[in-house]
Structures are given as C-alpha cells and as structure tokens.
C-alpha positions in Angstrom: -24.3 -7.1 -6.0 -27.7 -5.5 -6.0 -27.9 -1.9 -7.3 -24.5 -2.2 -9.0 -23.6 -0.6 -12.2 -20.6 -2.7 -13.4 -18.7 0.0 -15.2 -15.9 -0.9 -17.6 -16.4 -4.7 -17.2 -14.4 -5.7 -20.3 -13.6 -4.3 -23.7 -13.1 -7.0 -26.2 -11.6 -5.1 -29.1 -7.9 -5.9 -29.7 -6.9 -2.3 -29.5 -9.0 -1.6 -26.4 -7.8 -0.8 -22.9 -9.4 -3.5 -20.6 -11.3 -1.9 -17.8 -12.5 -3.7 -14.7 -12.1 -7.1 -16.2 -12.0 -8.7 -12.8 -15.8 -8.3 -12.4 -17.3 -11.8 -12.7 -20.9 -12.7 -13.2 -21.9 -14.9 -10.2 -24.8 -15.7 -8.0 -24.3 -12.6 -5.9 -25.1 -10.2 -8.8 -28.6 -8.9 -9.0 -29.4 -7.3 -12.3 -31.6 -4.2 -11.9 -34.6 -3.8 -14.2 -34.1 -6.8 -16.5 -37.2 -6.0 -18.5 -36.5 -2.6 -20.1 -36.7 -1.1 -23.5 -33.4 0.7 -23.7 -32.0 2.7 -26.6 -30.7 1.2 -29.8 -28.8 2.7 -32.7 -26.1 4.8 -31.1 -23.2 4.8 -33.5 -19.5 5.5 -33.3 -18.9 9.2 -34.0 -22.3 10.3 -32.7 -22.3 13.3 -30.5 -23.9 13.3 -27.0 -24.8 16.4 -25.0 -23.6 18.4 -28.0 -19.9 17.7 -27.5 -19.0 14.2 -26.4 -18.1 12.0 -29.4 -18.9 8.3 -29.0 -15.8 6.1 -29.5 -17.1 2.7 -28.8 -19.7 0.8 -26.8 -18.5 -1.0 -23.7 -19.2 -4.7 -23.5 -20.7 -5.1 -20.1 -23.4 -7.2 -18.3 -26.0 -5.0 -16.7 -29.7 -4.5 -17.0 -29.5 -0.9 -15.7 -27.7 1.0 -18.5 -25.6 0.9 -21.7 -22.1 2.4 -21.4 -20.2 4.1 -24.1 -16.6 5.5 -24.2 -16.7 9.0 -25.6 -14.2 11.8 -26.1 -14.2 15.6 -25.6 -11.1 17.7 -26.0 -8.9 14.6 -26.2 -10.2 13.4 -22.8 -12.2 10.1 -22.5 -15.4 9.9 -20.5 -18.2 7.3 -20.0 -21.7 8.0 -21.2 -24.2 6.0 -19.1 -27.5 5.7 -20.9 -30.2 4.2 -18.7 -32.8 1.7 -19.9 -35.6 3.1 -17.8 -37.0 6.6 -18.2 -37.2 7.1 -14.4 -33.8 5.7 -13.4 -31.9 8.7 -11.9 -32.5 10.3 -8.6 -32.4 14.0 -9.5 -31.3 15.0 -6.0 -28.3 12.6 -6.2 -27.3 13.8 -9.6 -27.5 17.5 -8.6 -25.2 17.0 -5.7 -22.7 14.8 -7.5 -22.5 17.4 -10.3 -21.4 20.0 -7.7 -18.8 17.7 -6.0 -15.3 18.1 -7.3 -13.2 15.5 -5.4 -10.6 13.1 -6.8 -12.1 10.5 -4.5 -15.7 10.6 -6.0 -16.8 9.9 -9.5 -18.2 13.2 -10.6 -21.2 13.6 -12.9 -20.1 16.0 -15.5 -23.4 16.4 -17.3 -26.9 14.9 -17.5 -29.3 14.8 -20.3 -31.4 12.5 -22.4 -30.9 10.3 -25.5 -33.9 8.9 -27.2 -36.0 9.9 -24.3 -33.9 8.0 -21.8 -31.8 9.6 -19.1 -28.0 9.9 -19.6 -25.0 10.8 -17.5 -21.5 11.7 -18.5 -19.0 10.2 -16.0 -15.2 9.8 -15.6 -13.5 7.0 -17.4 -11.2 5.0 -15.1 -9.0 3.0 -17.4 -7.3 0.9 -14.7 -10.6 -0.7 -13.6 -12.0 -1.4 -10.2 -10.6 -3.1 -7.0 -12.8 -6.2 -7.4 -10.6 -9.3 -7.5 -7.5 -7.5 -6.3 -5.6 -7.7 -3.0 -3.3 -5.3 -1.4 -0.7 -5.4 1.4 -1.0 -3.5 4.6 1.2 -0.6 3.5 -0.8 0.0 0.3 -4.0 -0.1 2.2 -2.8 2.3 5.0 -1.0 4.8 2.8 -3.3 5.1 -0.2 -6.6 3.2 -0.3 -7.9 3.8 3.3 -7.2 7.5 3.3 -8.8 7.9 -0.2 -11.9 6.0 0.8 -12.2 7.9 4.1 -11.9 11.3 2.4 -14.4 10.1 -0.3 -17.0 9.1 2.3 -16.5 12.4 4.1 -17.2 14.3 0.9 -20.4 12.3 0.4 -21.6 12.5 4.0 -20.8 16.3 4.1 -23.1 16.6 1.1 -25.9 14.5 2.7 -25.3 11.4 0.6 -25.3 7.9 1.9 -23.7 5.6 -0.6 -25.3 2.4 0.7 -23.4 -0.1 -1.5 -19.6 0.4 -0.9 -17.6 -2.6 -2.1 -14.5 -3.3 -4.2 -16.5 -3.3 -7.5 -17.7 0.2 -6.8 -14.2 1.5 -6.1 -12.0 2.5 -9.1 -8.3 2.8 -9.4 -7.2 6.4 -10.0 -4.8 7.5 -12.7 -1.8 7.5 -10.4 -2.3 3.8 -9.7 -2.4 4.5 -5.9 -5.5 6.4 -4.9 -9.1 5.3 -5.6 -12.4 6.8 -6.3 -16.0 5.8 -5.3 -18.5 5.2 -8.1 -22.1 3.9 -8.6 -24.7 5.8 -6.7 -27.6 3.9 -8.1 -29.1 3.0 -4.7 -27.7 6.0 -2.8 -29.9 8.2 -0.7 -29.9 11.9 0.3 -30.6 12.7 4.0 -33.1 15.4 4.7 -31.7 18.4 6.3 -30.9 17.9 10.0 -31.5 14.2 9.8 -28.8 11.6 10.2 -30.9 8.5 9.4 -32.5 7.3 6.3 -35.2 4.7 6.5 -35.8 3.0 3.2 -36.2 -0.3 1.4 -33.6 -0.6 -1.2 -31.2 -3.0 -2.9 -28.0 -3.8 -1.1 -25.2 -6.4 -1.1 -25.6 -8.5 2.1 -21.9 -9.4 2.5 -21.0 -5.7 2.9 -24.1 -4.5 4.7 -24.3 -3.3 8.3 -26.6 -5.1 10.7 -29.0 -2.1 10.9 -29.5 -2.0 7.1 -31.2 -5.4 7.2 -33.9 -3.4 9.1 -33.9 -0.8 6.4 -32.0 1.7 8.5 -29.1 3.5 6.9 -26.6 5.8 8.6 -23.1 7.3 7.9 -21.9 4.4 10.1 -23.5 2.0 7.7 -21.1 3.1 5.0 -18.2 2.7 7.3 -19.3 -0.9 8.1 -19.1 -1.6 4.4 -15.7 0.1 4.3 -14.5 -2.4 7.0 -15.7 -5.4 5.1 -14.2 -4.0 1.9 -10.8 -3.6 3.5 -11.0 -7.2 4.8 -11.6 -8.4 1.3 -8.9 -6.3 -0.2 -6.4 -7.8 2.2 -7.6 -11.4 2.3 -9.2 -11.8 -1.1 -12.5 -12.8 0.4 -15.1 -11.4 2.8 -15.6 -12.8 6.3 -19.1 -13.8 5.2 -18.0 -15.7 2.1 -20.5 -18.4 1.0 -23.1 -17.4 3.7 -26.7 -16.5 2.6 -28.3 -13.2 3.4 -30.3 -14.5 6.4 -27.2 -16.1 8.0 -25.2 -12.9 7.5 -27.9 -10.9 9.1 -28.0 -13.2 12.2 -24.3 -13.4 12.5 -23.5 -9.7 12.1 -26.0 -8.7 14.8 -24.2 -10.5 17.6 -20.7 -11.5 16.5 -17.5 -9.7 15.7 -15.7 -10.2 12.4 -13.2 -13.2 12.7 -9.7 -12.4 11.5 -7.0 -14.6 9.9 -3.7 -14.8 11.8 -1.7 -13.2 9.0 -3.6 -9.9 9.1 -1.6 -7.2 10.9 -3.1 -6.3 14.3 -3.4 -2.6 13.4 -5.6 -3.5 10.4 -7.6 -5.9 12.5 -8.3 -3.1 15.0 -9.5 -0.8 12.2 -11.8 -3.3 10.7 -13.2 -4.4 14.1 -13.9 -0.7 14.9 -15.6 0.0 11.6 -17.7 -3.2 11.8 -18.7 -2.8 15.4 -22.3 -4.0 15.5 -23.7 -1.9 18.3 -24.8 1.6 17.2 -26.7 2.7 20.3 -23.8 5.0 21.4 -23.2 6.5 18.0 -24.2 10.1 19.1 -22.2 10.1 22.2 -18.7 11.1 21.0 -17.2 10.5 24.5 -18.2 6.9 24.6 -15.5 4.7 22.9 -18.0 1.9 22.3 -19.4 3.1 19.0 -18.6 2.4 15.4 -15.7 4.4 13.9 -16.3 7.0 11.2 -14.2 9.7 9.6 -12.4 11.2 12.6 -11.4 7.9 14.1 -10.3 6.4 10.8 -8.2 9.5 10.1 -6.5 9.2 13.5 -5.8 5.6 12.8 -4.1 6.5 9.5 -2.0 9.0 11.5 -0.9 6.3 13.9 -2.9 7.7 16.9 -3.9 5.1 19.5 -7.6 4.8 20.3 -9.9 2.5 22.3 -11.3 -0.2 20.1 -15.1 -0.4 20.4 -16.2 -3.2 22.7 -12.9 -3.3 24.4 -13.4 -0.1 26.4 -16.1 -1.2 28.7 -14.8 -1.1 32.2 -11.2 -0.9 30.9 -9.2 2.3 30.7 -6.1 0.6 29.3 -5.8 1.5 25.6 -2.6 -0.3 24.6 -0.7 -3.4 25.6 1.2 -1.8 28.5 0.9 0.9 31.1 1.6 4.5 29.9 5.4 5.2 29.4 6.7 8.7 29.2 9.5 9.3 26.7 10.7 12.4 24.9 7.6 14.3 25.9 5.2 11.6 24.5 3.1 9.0 26.2 3.3 5.4 24.8 0.9 2.6 25.6 2.0 0.2 22.9 5.3 -1.7 23.2 5.8 -1.6 19.4 5.3 2.2 19.3 7.7 2.6 22.2 10.4 0.5 20.5 10.1 2.6 17.4 10.4 5.8 19.4 13.5 4.4 21.2 15.0 3.5 17.8 14.4 6.9 16.3 15.9 8.6 19.4 18.9 6.3 19.6 21.1 7.9 22.3 18.2 8.8 24.6 16.8 5.3 24.0 20.1 3.7 25.1 20.0 5.8 28.3 16.5 4.3 29.1 18.0 0.8 28.7 21.4 1.1 30.3 20.3 3.2 33.3 17.7 0.5 34.2 14.7 2.6 33.5 13.1 0.2 31.0 13.7 -2.9 33.1 12.3 -1.2 36.1 9.2 -0.1 34.2 8.5 -3.6 32.7 8.9 -5.4 36.0 5.5 -4.0 37.0 3.6 -5.0 33.8 5.6 -7.4 31.6 8.2 -9.7 33.4 9.3 -11.2 30.1 10.3 -7.9 28.6 11.8 -6.9 31.9 14.0 -10.0 31.6 15.1 -9.0 28.1 16.1 -5.6 29.4 18.1 -7.0 32.3 19.9 -9.4 30.0 20.9 -6.5 27.8 22.2 -4.5 30.8 24.3 -7.4 32.0 25.7 -8.1 28.5 26.7 -4.5 28.1 28.7 -4.8 31.4 30.5 -7.9 30.0 31.2 -6.6 26.5 32.5 -3.1 26.6 32.0 -1.1 23.4 29.1 -3.2 22.1 26.3 -1.0 23.5 24.8 -0.1 20.1 24.5 -3.7 18.9 23.1 -4.8 22.3 20.5 -2.0 22.2 19.7 -2.8 18.6 18.9 -6.4 19.4 16.7 -5.4 22.3 14.6 -3.2 20.0 13.6 -6.3 18.0 12.8 -8.2 21.1 10.4 -5.4 22.1 8.9 -5.2 18.6 9.1 -8.7 17.4 6.6 -8.4 14.6 8.2 -5.5 12.8 10.1 -5.9 9.5 11.5 -2.3 9.8 15.3 -1.9 9.9 16.6 0.4 12.6 20.1 1.6 13.1 21.3 4.7 15.0 18.2 6.9 14.7 17.3 6.0 11.2 14.4 3.7 10.2 13.8 1.9 6.9 10.6 0.0 5.9 12.8 -3.0 5.3 16.2 -4.1 3.8 15.0 -3.3 0.2 14.4 0.4 1.3 17.9 0.6 2.8 19.4 -1.0 -0.4 17.6 1.5 -2.7 18.9 4.4 -0.6 22.5 3.2 -0.8 22.3 2.6 -4.5 20.8 6.1 -5.2 23.5 7.8 -3.1 26.2 5.9 -4.9 24.7 7.0 -8.3 24.6 10.6 -7.1 28.2 10.4 -5.6 26.7 11.4 -2.3 29.2 10.2 0.3 27.5 11.9 3.4 26.1 8.6 4.6 29.0 6.3 3.7 30.4 6.1 7.2 26.9 5.1 8.4 26.7 2.3 5.8 30.3 1.2 6.6 29.3 0.9 10.3 26.3 -1.3 9.4 28.7 -3.6 7.5 31.4 -3.5 10.2 29.0 -4.3 13.1 27.5 -7.1 11.1 24.0 -5.7 11.7 22.7 -7.0 8.4 23.5 -10.7 9.1 22.1 -10.3 12.6 18.9 -8.8 11.1 18.5 -11.8 8.8 19.0 -14.2 11.8 16.3 -12.3 13.7 13.8 -11.3 11.0 14.2 -13.5 7.9 13.6 -16.9 9.5 17.4 -17.6 9.1 17.1 -17.7 5.3 20.4 -19.4 4.5 20.8 -18.1 1.0 20.2 -14.5 2.1 22.3 -15.0 5.2 25.3 -16.2 3.2 24.9 -13.4 0.7 24.8 -10.8 3.5 27.8 -12.3 5.3 29.7 -12.3 2.0 29.2 -8.5 1.7 30.3 -8.0 5.3 33.4 -10.1 4.7 34.1 -8.1 1.5 34.0 -4.9 3.5 36.4 -6.3 6.2 39.2 -6.9 3.7 38.6 -3.6 1.8 41.7 -1.5 2.0 41.1 0.9 -0.9 38.3 3.3 -1.7 37.4 1.2 -4.7 37.0 -1.9 -2.6 34.9 0.0 -0.1 32.7 1.2 -2.9 32.5 -2.3 -4.2 31.2 -3.5 -0.8 28.6 -0.7 -0.8 27.5 -1.6 -4.4 27.2 -5.3 -3.5 25.1 -4.3 -0.5 22.9 -2.0 -2.5 22.2 -4.5 -5.3 21.7 -7.4 -3.0 19.3 -5.7 -0.6 17.3 -3.6 -3.2 17.0 -6.3 -5.8 17.7 -3.7 -8.4 19.5 -4.7 -11.6 20.2 -1.3 -13.1 23.5 0.4 -13.9 23.7 4.2 -14.0 26.5 5.9 -15.7 26.9 9.1 -17.7 23.3 10.0 -17.0 22.0 6.8 -18.5 20.4 3.7 -17.1 21.3 0.2 -18.4 19.2 -2.9 -17.7 21.2 -5.4 -19.7 24.8 -6.0 -21.0 23.4 -5.7 -24.5 22.1 -2.1 -23.8 25.6 -1.1 -22.5 27.3 -2.7 -25.5 24.9 -0.8 -27.9 25.7 2.5 -26.1 29.5 1.8 -26.5 28.9 1.3 -30.2 27.0 4.6 -30.5 29.9 6.4 -28.7 32.5 4.8 -31.0 30.5 5.9 -34.1 30.2 9.5 -32.7 33.5 10.1 -31.0 36.5 7.8 -30.4 37.6 10.0 -27.6 34.3 9.7 -25.7 34.3 6.0 -26.3 37.9 5.6 -25.0 37.0 7.8 -21.9 34.1 5.6 -21.0 36.1 2.4 -21.5 38.8 3.8 -19.1 36.0 4.7 -16.7 34.7 1.1 -16.8 38.2 -0.5 -16.7 41.2 1.3 -15.3 44.8 1.0 -16.5 45.4 -1.8 -13.9 42.6 -3.8 -15.4 40.3 -3.2 -12.5 36.6 -3.1 -13.4 34.6 -0.1 -12.2 33.1 -1.1 -8.8 29.5 -0.5 -10.0 30.1 -2.4 -13.2 31.5 -5.4 -11.5 28.7 -5.6 -8.9 26.0 -5.0 -11.6 27.4 -7.9 -13.6 27.2 -10.0 -10.4 23.6 -8.9 -9.9 22.8 -10.0 -13.4 24.2 -13.5 -12.7 27.5 -13.0 -14.7 29.8 -14.4 -11.9 31.2 -17.2 -14.1 31.9 -14.8 -17.0 33.7 -12.4 -14.6 35.8 -15.2 -13.1 36.7 -16.4 -16.6 37.7 -12.9 -17.7 39.8 -12.3 -14.6 41.6 -15.6 -15.0 42.4 -14.7 -18.6 43.9 -11.4 -17.5 46.0 -13.3 -14.9 47.2 -15.8 -17.5 48.1 -13.0 -19.9 50.1 -11.2 -17.1 51.9 -14.4 -16.2 52.8 -14.9 -19.9 54.3 -11.4 -20.1 56.4 -12.0 -17.0 57.8 -15.2 -18.5 
C-alpha cells in the first residue's frame, strides 16, 4: 500500500472510538520515509494552529506522519504532523483547501509544528472501507455514486489521486456515503494536459496497466475504482496473491475474471472501468474505451451502454433486439420485464394479444415458448390472467428478487412486509384491498416456490397466512392476517401502540405499570384496547407475540379462558 497514510488505524484507550481498525499490517504495506526525525513532545491539551486542542495521539503504524485527534468548537479533527520537512506538495494542499465536497477529505488548515509540516483534516469516526464487504444495492445506491462524484471533483480540479483503494476511502457520518482521503502520492495536471508522467509509489493490485509505465490519467483512477468495487463485493481483489510483475503482465492483456455470484450489472461496470485499452480514450463516440464519470453516472441511473471490448463489430447493446413499449426502447429482457410489471394492464395486453410471443420468436425461442404457454393457459382458465401474467414476468426476469404485483414493485418480500406493517401502525387502509388480493391469489406462496428455492419453512409460514385470510370473516380476523403477513415478511419484532414502540413483553408490562401508577382510567382503557370484552386479543398484540415466539404461551392462555368459560356454563 505504497504512499498510504493509514488514518485512524486503532485507538487503544478504553474510552476511545475505534477508527479504521480493519487496516492490517501485511506484506503489501510500504512504509514511506522510515528514517525520519519526526516531532516529539506534543501533549494533550496543546493548541495547534492557534485553535485546535489536542485530545489524544492516535496509535497507528506509518512512517509518514503522526496523527492526533484534536477539537475546535466541539468538533473533532485530525492533525497530521509529517516526519519530513519536505513532505507536502503545496499545489495539492492549496487545491484541497479550496474543495468543499462531502466526498473528499478537505484540508482545513496547514501550518508547521516544530519545523515540520502539519495539516488539519476531517475525523472519520467510522473508519475506512478496508476489510468490509457490501451487497450490490449498497454499492449501487451509495458507495459508487459517492466515489464517482468524488473523483469528478478531484479531476475537475486537476488532481489525479493515483492510489484509490478501500483503505483510502472513509465512511461518512451517515453510515452510507463515503469520502476519499490520502493524497500523499497524488499529482496535479498542468493546465490543458490530461496526462501525468511520473515515477511514484502506487499499490499494484489497484493500478491500471498504463501506470506501470509511469503514465497516469483520469482513466487510471477509474481503473482503481473498478478493482476497489470488486474487492468491496468479493472481499478480495482479482489479483490477490499475485506479485507486481505478474499483475502488470496480466492486466495488460486480460480482462478481470468475475465470480458467478457477482450480479451481471456490477460485472459490466467493473469490466468497463478496468478495460485495459486506452487508445480510444479521447474519442467519445468510440464505445471501446475505459469508462469514466459520465458512463458511471449513466450506469447508476440504469441507462444501458455498450461495454468496452464488446462493441467491436457489434451494434447489439443488450441481450435482445430493441423492443418498443410505452414510448421507451428496451434491449434487455430483465428491463423489459420490469417495465411490463410497472405498467401492468398495458403489459398484459402485450402478452395476451400475442405481441410478446411474436417478438421473441425472432430472437429467443425459449421466451417465445413461455409467452405462448401463458396465452394458452389464460384461454383455459378464465379469470386468472393476472396470476398467469405475474408468473411470466419471473420467467422473463429469472434472476430478480423483486416482488411485483399489479403495477407496484418492492425490492423483496421484506420491503413489502415493512410497508404493510407501517400502514397498519398508521391506520392507513388505502392499500388493504391490494394486500388482501395478494393473500387471496396466493401470490406470496407462488413467489416462494419461484424465488426462494422452495424454502419449506418459509413456504409453510406463507401458506399459513394465506389460509388465515381465507377463513377471516371479521375485520379483526382480516387485520390479524395482515399483521401476520407484515411480521413474517419484514422480520420486524416491534409493537406500536399509543405512540410508543415495544420490543419485548417486559417493556409492555413496564408501560402498563407506569399507566396504573399514573391513572387507573388510562390503564383500564389500554387493557381493553389490548383485550376486548369477548376476551379477544388485539390483532397486533397477538401477531406480535407470535413473532416473539410466544405461541405456546398464547395457546395455554386461550385454553385457560376456554376452560373458565366451560366452568361457568356448568
């Protein structure tokens, strides 16, 4: 990790916030300037730059600088005091001091301490990305857009980072976005120049092929971005355990290999950012060039683009011929399936009027067969058009885990469950008929059969909820079915009543005791809200107890009520 300043590696004090404790010393770490004098004697309480009060020294491993946590106006910063008198590139510092972006670690002030250069930097208390992994949605929705915008800010200011990797990316205060740090080996391009030719430290695993020839471009930073995203998804880089020479030879001629579990969209992005040939980089009309800001932004927005290296002599962008639907052109089957799902009634027309089957006959006989089967099934089973159409959508888009029904789309069953639960808590009944239809049509159990590898436990639970709805003949029983659905799908184990949230039975019992001490009338009112005069539990309470695993206790309580009733009759 040459050129790296390992900020916030670990704070060992018991009362400390641990920062970037995932950074590990290994053979890939190159310590800069191991023989340096440094500065001794900085004490807690000492003032830097006339206003930053030193709180503690950070316990790190680096030959480049000493790092201190300091405070000013109740905000914490990091003071970086270098161990060489000529360690800072003034042109980099000047530019970073004028950059105000949440995606870039700003330099707030520069100065000297004991004759050695010093910088005041942001303090990222949640550490770096090193050693962490993220799923596709986290990468697409937060990390990739943040890094893309951060690189744009740097490049717009003429700065090439030259060492982008997980340890140089910090988690922002919102736990979602990230910021780029450590510009120790960065360079500033001269005006009107897009290339920097320099010998400098770099980390081979993340380095573009041209950088091994001392050539650095904006595209070089995007190559590093691609390798970084690979590691953030997989937990390792594609060049893991390869030496520098082997990496150089491989990256010059080979494409990055991908594991089967990586989503195709993410593979496309990484392949485009790590495309090895930069000869066409200035020709914006040539698709065979490494992606940078504009292409990555389009990818984040879901726009289809030619993947570099796949556009030579091939004008087909997606996995099917262009299909016109609702004023848009689709060249990916998965994207078309999503559009059909979101435009439900128009989508059904495309299927049942034979438009889809006719289209796929010319380019995908298997999908054409699925469409024809659906058409024939609809003719045999009158009134089941919606379910037949729904099943076809998942045959078209077999890899999705999204849940579709009648023009609405959820990222998965948990998202649907959370919406149901929140609407129940708000007494919002506007979507109840929609939820009832999902239960009545047994869409959930069909989804589990299609998308959850026939998980028997989940399937039985879902069928139980659907059966509960079928026998529901009162509003309470229908609400109970919805609460069962909400708790089961969402995984939530919270009860919300009278503006309060309860996580355990003990918390609810404590609240009842508080009410009893304050007002017997309020206590009695809540008791009757939880258990009516016919000894029926509130639907939410009963389902919440089931979600907490209290089925045996509920059964025992109901049996005791029944025995008491029988005793009264006798």
